[in-house]
N, CA, C, O and the ligand as a Tripos MOL2 file, in Angstrom:
@<TRIPOS>MOLECULE
protein
  237   235    60     0     0
PROTEIN
NO_CHARGES

@<TRIPOS>ATOM
      1 N         150.1080  166.1810   48.0800 N.3       1 MET1
      2 CA        148.9990  165.1250   47.2940 C.3       1 MET1
      3 C         149.7560  164.1640   46.9470 C.2       1 MET1
      4 O         150.8880  164.4020   46.5270 O.2       1 MET1
      5 N         149.2540  162.8320   47.0620 N.am      2 ILE2
      6 CA        149.8510  161.4840   46.8350 C.3       2 ILE2
      7 C         148.8240  160.7190   46.0220 C.2       2 ILE2
      8 O         147.6060  160.8970   46.0520 O.2       2 ILE2
      9 N         149.4920  159.8450   45.2940 N.am      3 ASP3
     10 CA        148.5190  159.0330   44.3570 C.3       3 ASP3
     11 C         148.3670  157.6590   45.2380 C.2       3 ASP3
     12 O         149.3720  157.0190   45.5480 O.2       3 ASP3
     13 N         147.4390  157.3670   45.5090 N.am      4 ILE4
     14 CA        147.0740  155.8660   46.1500 C.3       4 ILE4
     15 C         145.8530  155.1790   45.7040 C.2       4 ILE4
     16 O         144.9740  155.7330   45.0420 O.2       4 ILE4
     17 N         145.8300  154.0300   46.0650 N.am      5 SER5
     18 CA        144.6520  153.0630   45.8180 C.3       5 SER5
     19 C         143.8370  153.1610   47.1600 C.2       5 SER5
     20 O         144.4200  153.0010   48.2320 O.2       5 SER5
     21 N         142.4210  153.4370   47.0980 N.am      6 CYS6
     22 CA        141.7710  153.4860   48.2870 C.3       6 CYS6
     23 C         141.5110  152.1130   48.6680 C.2       6 CYS6
     24 O         141.1340  151.1600   47.9860 O.2       6 CYS6
     25 N         141.8480  152.2290   50.1570 N.am      7 PRO7
     26 CA        141.8650  150.5860   50.7410 C.3       7 PRO7
     27 C         140.6010  150.1750   50.9220 C.2       7 PRO7
     28 O         140.5110  149.0950   51.5050 O.2       7 PRO7
     29 N         139.3960  150.7960   50.5470 N.am      8 ARG8
     30 CA        138.0860  150.3200   50.6320 C.3       8 ARG8
     31 C         137.5720  149.6750   49.2410 C.2       8 ARG8
     32 O         137.1400  148.5390   49.0470 O.2       8 ARG8
     33 N         137.7450  150.7200   48.3500 N.am      9 CYS9
     34 CA        137.0740  150.3780   46.9920 C.3       9 CYS9
     35 C         138.2120  150.2420   45.9530 C.2       9 CYS9
     36 O         137.9060  149.9140   44.8070 O.2       9 CYS9
     37 N         139.4070  150.4560   46.2500 N.am     10 SER10
     38 CA        140.5840  150.0140   45.5240 C.3      10 SER10
     39 C         140.6160  151.1090   44.2830 C.2      10 SER10
     40 O         141.4260  150.9230   43.3760 O.2      10 SER10
     41 N         139.7960  152.1650   44.2530 N.am     11 ASN11
     42 CA        140.0390  153.0440   43.0750 C.3      11 ASN11
     43 C         141.1660  153.9410   43.4190 C.2      11 ASN11
     44 O         141.3930  154.2550   44.5870 O.2      11 ASN11
     45 N         141.9420  154.3950   42.3270 N.am     12 GLY12
     46 CA        142.8430  155.2370   42.3570 C.3      12 GLY12
     47 C         142.6130  156.5060   42.6480 C.2      12 GLY12
     48 O         141.8060  157.0660   41.9060 O.2      12 GLY12
     49 N         143.1550  157.2320   43.6450 N.am     13 VAL13
     50 CA        142.7810  158.5580   44.0880 C.3      13 VAL13
     51 C         143.8930  159.4440   44.5610 C.2      13 VAL13
     52 O         144.8270  158.9740   45.2110 O.2      13 VAL13
     53 N         143.8210  160.6280   44.2720 N.am     14 THR14
     54 CA        144.8300  161.7140   44.7260 C.3      14 THR14
     55 C         144.3660  162.3690   45.7430 C.2      14 THR14
     56 O         143.3460  163.0450   45.6050 O.2      14 THR14
     57 N         145.0300  162.2940   46.9590 N.am     15 GLN15
     58 CA        144.5250  163.0610   48.0410 C.3      15 GLN15
     59 C         145.7420  163.4350   49.0260 C.2      15 GLN15
     60 O         146.8530  162.9710   48.7700 O.2      15 GLN15
     61 N         145.5890  164.1210   49.9530 N.am     16 ARG16
     62 CA        146.7340  164.5950   50.7500 C.3      16 ARG16
     63 C         147.1300  163.6700   51.8120 C.2      16 ARG16
     64 O         148.2600  163.7390   52.2950 O.2      16 ARG16
     65 N         146.1760  162.7130   52.2490 N.am     17 PHE17
     66 CA        146.5820  161.5120   52.9340 C.3      17 PHE17
     67 C         146.1400  160.2840   52.5230 C.2      17 PHE17
     68 O         145.1490  160.1750   51.8010 O.2      17 PHE17
     69 N         146.9410  159.1100   53.0130 N.am     18 TYR18
     70 CA        146.5660  157.9100   52.8770 C.3      18 TYR18
     71 C         145.2910  157.4040   53.5110 C.2      18 TYR18
     72 O         145.2170  157.4690   54.7380 O.2      18 TYR18
     73 N         144.2990  156.9200   52.8360 N.am     19 GLY19
     74 CA        143.2070  156.6640   53.5200 C.3      19 GLY19
     75 C         141.9960  156.4020   52.4020 C.2      19 GLY19
     76 O         142.1890  156.4040   51.1860 O.2      19 GLY19
     77 N         140.8190  156.1950   52.9960 N.am     20 PRO20
     78 CA        139.7140  155.9880   52.0390 C.3      20 PRO20
     79 C         139.4020  157.1010   51.2160 C.2      20 PRO20
     80 O         139.5580  158.2220   51.6990 O.2      20 PRO20
     81 N         138.9730  156.9760   50.0180 N.am     21 CYS21
     82 CA        138.6090  158.0820   49.1580 C.3      21 CYS21
     83 C         137.5530  158.9940   49.4960 C.2      21 CYS21
     84 O         136.9840  158.7280   50.5550 O.2      21 CYS21
     85 N         137.1240  160.0550   48.8360 N.am     22 GLU22
     86 CA        136.2880  160.8860   49.2170 C.3      22 GLU22
     87 C         134.7670  160.2110   49.4340 C.2      22 GLU22
     88 O         134.0360  160.4230   50.4010 O.2      22 GLU22
     89 N         134.4940  159.3890   48.3500 N.am     23 THR23
     90 CA        133.3040  158.6230   48.2150 C.3      23 THR23
     91 C         133.1600  157.8230   49.4800 C.2      23 THR23
     92 O         132.1710  158.0160   50.1880 O.2      23 THR23
     93 N         134.0990  156.9130   49.8260 N.am     24 CYS24
     94 CA        134.1500  155.9480   50.9260 C.3      24 CYS24
     95 C         134.0870  156.7830   52.3260 C.2      24 CYS24
     96 O         133.4350  156.3650   53.2840 O.2      24 CYS24
     97 N         134.7300  157.8470   52.3520 N.am     25 ARG25
     98 CA        134.7680  158.6870   53.4810 C.3      25 ARG25
     99 C         133.0710  159.2850   53.7830 C.2      25 ARG25
    100 O         132.5340  159.4090   54.8840 O.2      25 ARG25
    101 N         132.5870  159.5340   52.6630 N.am     26 GLU26
    102 CA        131.1800  160.0220   53.0080 C.3      26 GLU26
    103 C         130.3180  158.9100   53.4230 C.2      26 GLU26
    104 O         129.4860  159.0330   54.3210 O.2      26 GLU26
    105 N         130.5330  157.7330   52.7150 N.am     27 GLU27
    106 CA        129.8530  156.5420   53.1440 C.3      27 GLU27
    107 C         130.0370  156.0770   54.6280 C.2      27 GLU27
    108 O         129.0670  155.7140   55.2930 O.2      27 GLU27
    109 N         131.3150  156.0990   55.1290 N.am     28 LEU28
    110 CA        131.6300  155.7830   56.3330 C.3      28 LEU28
    111 C         131.1000  156.7330   57.2780 C.2      28 LEU28
    112 O         130.6160  156.3530   58.3440 O.2      28 LEU28
    113 N         131.1720  158.1170   56.9040 N.am     29 ARG29
    114 CA        130.6840  159.0580   57.7200 C.3      29 ARG29
    115 C         129.0940  158.9790   58.1640 C.2      29 ARG29
    116 O         128.6600  159.2720   59.2780 O.2      29 ARG29
    117 N         128.4190  158.5690   57.1670 N.am     30 SER30
    118 CA        126.8800  158.3670   57.2450 C.3      30 SER30
    119 C         126.6550  157.1540   57.9690 C.2      30 SER30
    120 O         125.6530  157.0460   58.6760 O.2      30 SER30
    121 N         127.5910  156.1210   57.8480 N.am     31 THR31
    122 CA        127.3450  154.8120   58.3900 C.3      31 THR31
    123 C         127.5380  154.9870   59.9780 C.2      31 THR31
    124 O         126.7300  154.6300   60.8350 O.2      31 THR31
    125 N         128.7880  155.6180   60.1900 N.am     32 GLN32
    126 CA        129.0500  155.8930   61.5690 C.3      32 GLN32
    127 C         128.1970  156.8370   62.2230 C.2      32 GLN32
    128 O         127.9630  156.6570   63.4180 O.2      32 GLN32
    129 N         127.7560  157.7000   61.6990 N.am     33 ALA33
    130 CA        126.8600  158.7150   62.4120 C.3      33 ALA33
    131 C         125.5060  157.9510   62.8210 C.2      33 ALA33
    132 O         125.0380  158.0340   63.9570 O.2      33 ALA33
    133 N         124.9990  157.2970   61.9230 N.am     34 SER34
    134 CA        123.6890  156.6850   62.2550 C.3      34 SER34
    135 C         123.9510  155.4720   63.2880 C.2      34 SER34
    136 O         123.0800  155.1700   64.1040 O.2      34 SER34
    137 N         125.1540  154.8030   63.2250 N.am     35 ALA35
    138 CA        125.4330  153.7240   64.2260 C.3      35 ALA35
    139 C         125.7560  154.5960   65.6030 C.2      35 ALA35
    140 O         125.3990  154.1440   66.6910 O.2      35 ALA35
    141 N         126.3710  155.7210   65.5160 N.am     36 GLY36
    142 CA        126.7340  156.5170   66.7220 C.3      36 GLY36
    143 C         125.5780  156.9560   67.4680 C.2      36 GLY36
    144 O         125.5690  156.8600   68.6960 O.2      36 GLY36
    145 N         124.6170  157.4210   66.8340 N.am     37 SER37
    146 CA        123.3630  157.9020   67.4760 C.3      37 SER37
    147 C         122.5390  156.9080   68.1320 C.2      37 SER37
    148 O         121.8050  157.1260   69.0970 O.2      37 SER37
    149 N         122.7480  155.5700   67.4190 N.am     38 GLU38
    150 CA        122.0040  154.3400   67.9780 C.3      38 GLU38
    151 C         122.7160  154.0170   69.3150 C.2      38 GLU38
    152 O         122.0620  153.7320   70.3180 O.2      38 GLU38
    153 N         124.0390  154.0650   69.3110 N.am     39 VAL39
    154 CA        124.8380  153.5390   70.5160 C.3      39 VAL39
    155 C         124.5970  154.5430   71.5010 C.2      39 VAL39
    156 O         124.4180  154.1920   72.6680 O.2      39 VAL39
    157 N         124.5660  155.8950   71.1390 N.am     40 ALA40
    158 CA        124.2620  156.9720   72.2670 C.3      40 ALA40
    159 C         122.9210  156.8830   72.8560 C.2      40 ALA40
    160 O         122.7790  157.1290   74.0540 O.2      40 ALA40
    161 N         121.8590  156.5320   72.0690 N.am     41 ALA41
    162 CA        120.4690  156.3320   72.5460 C.3      41 ALA41
    163 C         120.3920  155.2210   73.3290 C.2      41 ALA41
    164 O         119.6460  155.3330   74.3010 O.2      41 ALA41
    165 N         121.1020  153.9000   73.1420 N.am     42 GLN42
    166 CA        121.0310  152.7290   73.8580 C.3      42 GLN42
    167 C         121.9200  153.0110   75.1290 C.2      42 GLN42
    168 O         121.5860  152.5170   76.2060 O.2      42 GLN42
    169 N         123.1350  153.8590   75.0140 N.am     43 ALA43
    170 CA        123.8120  154.1860   76.4130 C.3      43 ALA43
    171 C         122.9410  155.0810   77.2770 C.2      43 ALA43
    172 O         122.9120  154.9900   78.5040 O.2      43 ALA43
    173 N         122.3430  155.8150   76.6760 N.am     44 TYR44
    174 CA        121.3800  156.8160   77.5660 C.3      44 TYR44
    175 C         120.3420  156.4050   78.5430 C.2      44 TYR44
    176 O         120.1140  156.8680   79.6610 O.2      44 TYR44
    177 N         119.5990  155.1790   77.7230 N.am     45 GLU45
    178 CA        118.4300  154.6610   78.5590 C.3      45 GLU45
    179 C         118.9480  154.2070   79.7780 C.2      45 GLU45
    180 O         118.5240  154.7340   80.8060 O.2      45 GLU45
    181 N         119.9800  153.1230   79.8620 N.am     46 PRO46
    182 CA        120.5140  152.5670   81.1480 C.3      46 PRO46
    183 C         120.6570  153.5730   82.2680 C.2      46 PRO46
    184 O         120.2540  153.3490   83.4100 O.2      46 PRO46
    185 N         121.2810  154.7540   81.8670 N.am     47 LYS47
    186 CA        121.3940  155.7180   82.7370 C.3      47 LYS47
    187 C         120.2520  156.2380   83.5520 C.2      47 LYS47
    188 O         120.2640  156.5560   84.7410 O.2      47 LYS47
    189 N         119.1590  156.2710   82.6060 N.am     48 MET48
    190 CA        117.9140  156.7510   83.3020 C.3      48 MET48
    191 C         117.4730  155.7010   84.3260 C.2      48 MET48
    192 O         117.0250  156.0520   85.4180 O.2      48 MET48
    193 N         117.5970  154.4200   83.9800 N.am     49 ASN49
    194 CA        117.1990  153.2840   84.8700 C.3      49 ASN49
    195 C         117.9980  153.2600   86.1080 C.2      49 ASN49
    196 O         117.5170  152.9000   87.1830 O.2      49 ASN49
    197 N         119.3210  153.6760   85.9450 N.am     50 VAL50
    198 CA        120.2040  153.3980   87.1540 C.3      50 VAL50
    199 C         119.9890  154.5210   88.1890 C.2      50 VAL50
    200 O         120.1560  154.3890   89.4020 O.2      50 VAL50
    201 N         119.5790  155.6950   87.5260 N.am     51 THR51
    202 CA        119.3380  156.9380   88.5760 C.3      51 THR51
    203 C         118.3080  156.4460   89.6750 C.2      51 THR51
    204 O         118.7770  156.5110   90.8110 O.2      51 THR51
    205 N         117.2830  156.0700   89.6110 N.am     52 PRO52
    206 CA        116.1980  155.6570   90.6900 C.3      52 PRO52
    207 C         116.9580  154.6910   91.6520 C.2      52 PRO52
    208 O         116.9670  154.9250   92.8600 O.2      52 PRO52
    209 N         117.6200  153.5680   91.1050 N.am     53 ASN53
    210 CA        118.4350  152.7610   92.0830 C.3      53 ASN53
    211 C         119.5290  153.3620   92.9370 C.2      53 ASN53
    212 O         119.7010  152.9800   94.0940 O.2      53 ASN53
    213 N         120.3140  154.3600   92.3370 N.am     54 ALA54
    214 CA        121.3760  155.1310   93.1220 C.3      54 ALA54
    215 C         120.5120  155.9870   94.1640 C.2      54 ALA54
    216 O         120.7850  155.9810   95.3640 O.2      54 ALA54
    217 N         119.5740  156.6380   93.6880 N.am     55 VAL55
    218 CA        118.8340  157.3460   94.8870 C.3      55 VAL55
    219 C         118.3060  156.3010   96.0470 C.2      55 VAL55
    220 O         118.4370  156.5300   97.2490 O.2      55 VAL55
    221 N         117.8060  155.3450   95.6070 N.am     56 ALA56
    222 CA        117.2810  154.4970   96.5020 C.3      56 ALA56
    223 C         118.2580  153.8480   97.5540 C.2      56 ALA56
    224 O         117.9200  153.5460   98.6980 O.2      56 ALA56
    225 N         119.5220  153.6720   97.0150 N.am     57 LEU57
    226 CA        120.7180  153.1730   97.7900 C.3      57 LEU57
    227 C         120.9880  154.2730   98.7770 C.2      57 LEU57
    228 O         121.4190  153.9410   99.8810 O.2      57 LEU57
    229 N         120.8010  155.4420   98.5320 N.am     58 LYS58
    230 CA        121.2120  156.5980   99.4800 C.3      58 LYS58
    231 C         120.2610  156.6820  100.6790 C.2      58 LYS58
    232 O         120.6720  156.9890  101.7970 O.2      58 LYS58
    233 N         119.1020  156.4280  100.4410 N.am     59 GLU59
    234 CA        118.0890  156.4880  101.4210 C.3      59 GLU59
    235 C         117.9940  155.3410  102.4770 C.2      59 GLU59
    236 O         117.1190  155.3700  103.3420 O.2      59 GLU59
    237 ZN        137.0250  154.4520   48.0700 Zn       60 ZN60
@<TRIPOS>BOND
     1     1     2 1
     2     2     3 1
     3     3     4 2
     4     3     5 am
     5     5     6 1
     6     6     7 1
     7     7     8 2
     8     7     9 am
     9     9    10 1
    10    10    11 1
    11    11    12 2
    12    11    13 am
    13    13    14 1
    14    14    15 1
    15    15    16 2
    16    15    17 am
    17    17    18 1
    18    18    19 1
    19    19    20 2
    20    19    21 am
    21    21    22 1
    22    22    23 1
    23    23    24 2
    24    23    25 am
    25    25    26 1
    26    26    27 1
    27    27    28 2
    28    27    29 am
    29    29    30 1
    30    30    31 1
    31    31    32 2
    32    31    33 am
    33    33    34 1
    34    34    35 1
    35    35    36 2
    36    35    37 am
    37    37    38 1
    38    38    39 1
    39    39    40 2
    40    39    41 am
    41    41    42 1
    42    42    43 1
    43    43    44 2
    44    43    45 am
    45    45    46 1
    46    46    47 1
    47    47    48 2
    48    47    49 am
    49    49    50 1
    50    50    51 1
    51    51    52 2
    52    51    53 am
    53    53    54 1
    54    54    55 1
    55    55    56 2
    56    55    57 am
    57    57    58 1
    58    58    59 1
    59    59    60 2
    60    59    61 am
    61    61    62 1
    62    62    63 1
    63    63    64 2
    64    63    65 am
    65    65    66 1
    66    66    67 1
    67    67    68 2
    68    67    69 am
    69    69    70 1
    70    70    71 1
    71    71    72 2
    72    71    73 am
    73    73    74 1
    74    74    75 1
    75    75    76 2
    76    75    77 am
    77    77    78 1
    78    78    79 1
    79    79    80 2
    80    79    81 am
    81    81    82 1
    82    82    83 1
    83    83    84 2
    84    83    85 am
    85    85    86 1
    86    86    87 1
    87    87    88 2
    88    87    89 am
    89    89    90 1
    90    90    91 1
    91    91    92 2
    92    91    93 am
    93    93    94 1
    94    94    95 1
    95    95    96 2
    96    95    97 am
    97    97    98 1
    98    98    99 1
    99    99   100 2
   100    99   101 am
   101   101   102 1
   102   102   103 1
   103   103   104 2
   104   103   105 am
   105   105   106 1
   106   106   107 1
   107   107   108 2
   108   107   109 am
   109   109   110 1
   110   110   111 1
   111   111   112 2
   112   111   113 am
   113   113   114 1
   114   114   115 1
   115   115   116 2
   116   115   117 am
   117   117   118 1
   118   118   119 1
   119   119   120 2
   120   119   121 am
   121   121   122 1
   122   122   123 1
   123   123   124 2
   124   123   125 am
   125   125   126 1
   126   126   127 1
   127   127   128 2
   128   127   129 am
   129   129   130 1
   130   130   131 1
   131   131   132 2
   132   131   133 am
   133   133   134 1
   134   134   135 1
   135   135   136 2
   136   135   137 am
   137   137   138 1
   138   138   139 1
   139   139   140 2
   140   139   141 am
   141   141   142 1
   142   142   143 1
   143   143   144 2
   144   143   145 am
   145   145   146 1
   146   146   147 1
   147   147   148 2
   148   147   149 am
   149   149   150 1
   150   150   151 1
   151   151   152 2
   152   151   153 am
   153   153   154 1
   154   154   155 1
   155   155   156 2
   156   155   157 am
   157   157   158 1
   158   158   159 1
   159   159   160 2
   160   159   161 am
   161   161   162 1
   162   162   163 1
   163   163   164 2
   164   163   165 am
   165   165   166 1
   166   166   167 1
   167   167   168 2
   168   167   169 am
   169   169   170 1
   170   170   171 1
   171   171   172 2
   172   171   173 am
   173   173   174 1
   174   174   175 1
   175   175   176 2
   176   175   177 am
   177   177   178 1
   178   178   179 1
   179   179   180 2
   180   179   181 am
   181   181   182 1
   182   182   183 1
   183   183   184 2
   184   183   185 am
   185   185   186 1
   186   186   187 1
   187   187   188 2
   188   187   189 am
   189   189   190 1
   190   190   191 1
   191   191   192 2
   192   191   193 am
   193   193   194 1
   194   194   195 1
   195   195   196 2
   196   195   197 am
   197   197   198 1
   198   198   199 1
   199   199   200 2
   200   199   201 am
   201   201   202 1
   202   202   203 1
   203   203   204 2
   204   203   205 am
   205   205   206 1
   206   206   207 1
   207   207   208 2
   208   207   209 am
   209   209   210 1
   210   210   211 1
   211   211   212 2
   212   211   213 am
   213   213   214 1
   214   214   215 1
   215   215   216 2
   216   215   217 am
   217   217   218 1
   218   218   219 1
   219   219   220 2
   220   219   221 am
   221   221   222 1
   222   222   223 1
   223   223   224 2
   224   223   225 am
   225   225   226 1
   226   226   227 1
   227   227   228 2
   228   227   229 am
   229   229   230 1
   230   230   231 1
   231   231   232 2
   232   231   233 am
   233   233   234 1
   234   234   235 1
   235   235   236 2
@<TRIPOS>SUBSTRUCTURE
     1 MET1         2 RESIDUE 1 A MET
     2 ILE2         6 RESIDUE 1 A ILE
     3 ASP3        10 RESIDUE 1 A ASP
     4 ILE4        14 RESIDUE 1 A ILE
     5 SER5        18 RESIDUE 1 A SER
     6 CYS6        22 RESIDUE 1 A CYS
     7 PRO7        26 RESIDUE 1 A PRO
     8 ARG8        30 RESIDUE 1 A ARG
     9 CYS9        34 RESIDUE 1 A CYS
    10 SER10       38 RESIDUE 1 A SER
    11 ASN11       42 RESIDUE 1 A ASN
    12 GLY12       46 RESIDUE 1 A GLY
    13 VAL13       50 RESIDUE 1 A VAL
    14 THR14       54 RESIDUE 1 A THR
    15 GLN15       58 RESIDUE 1 A GLN
    16 ARG16       62 RESIDUE 1 A ARG
    17 PHE17       66 RESIDUE 1 A PHE
    18 TYR18       70 RESIDUE 1 A TYR
    19 GLY19       74 RESIDUE 1 A GLY
    20 PRO20       78 RESIDUE 1 A PRO
    21 CYS21       82 RESIDUE 1 A CYS
    22 GLU22       86 RESIDUE 1 A GLU
    23 THR23       90 RESIDUE 1 A THR
    24 CYS24       94 RESIDUE 1 A CYS
    25 ARG25       98 RESIDUE 1 A ARG
    26 GLU26      102 RESIDUE 1 A GLU
    27 GLU27      106 RESIDUE 1 A GLU
    28 LEU28      110 RESIDUE 1 A LEU
    29 ARG29      114 RESIDUE 1 A ARG
    30 SER30      118 RESIDUE 1 A SER
    31 THR31      122 RESIDUE 1 A THR
    32 GLN32      126 RESIDUE 1 A GLN
    33 ALA33      130 RESIDUE 1 A ALA
    34 SER34      134 RESIDUE 1 A SER
    35 ALA35      138 RESIDUE 1 A ALA
    36 GLY36      142 RESIDUE 1 A GLY
    37 SER37      146 RESIDUE 1 A SER
    38 GLU38      150 RESIDUE 1 A GLU
    39 VAL39      154 RESIDUE 1 A VAL
    40 ALA40      158 RESIDUE 1 A ALA
    41 ALA41      162 RESIDUE 1 A ALA
    42 GLN42      166 RESIDUE 1 A GLN
    43 ALA43      170 RESIDUE 1 A ALA
    44 TYR44      174 RESIDUE 1 A TYR
    45 GLU45      178 RESIDUE 1 A GLU
    46 PRO46      182 RESIDUE 1 A PRO
    47 LYS47      186 RESIDUE 1 A LYS
    48 MET48      190 RESIDUE 1 A MET
    49 ASN49      194 RESIDUE 1 A ASN
    50 VAL50      198 RESIDUE 1 A VAL
    51 THR51      202 RESIDUE 1 A THR
    52 PRO52      206 RESIDUE 1 A PRO
    53 ASN53      210 RESIDUE 1 A ASN
    54 ALA54      214 RESIDUE 1 A ALA
    55 VAL55      218 RESIDUE 1 A VAL
    56 ALA56      222 RESIDUE 1 A ALA
    57 LEU57      226 RESIDUE 1 A LEU
    58 LYS58      230 RESIDUE 1 A LYS
    59 GLU59      234 RESIDUE 1 A GLU
    60 ZN60       237 GROUP 0 **** ****
């Protein structure tokens, strides 16, 4: 365990690795989780549009 200052909120924390504190990690996780599902949804739609064109090119 090491004593560090959280790079995000500057609170002093004791944890195994250098990085954001527990609170910040929770926030980052929920932020990235929602952003990730948005990106996944946006990335998924174009694929659905590409498929008909790919089929059309084959014919
Ligand atoms: Zn923090």
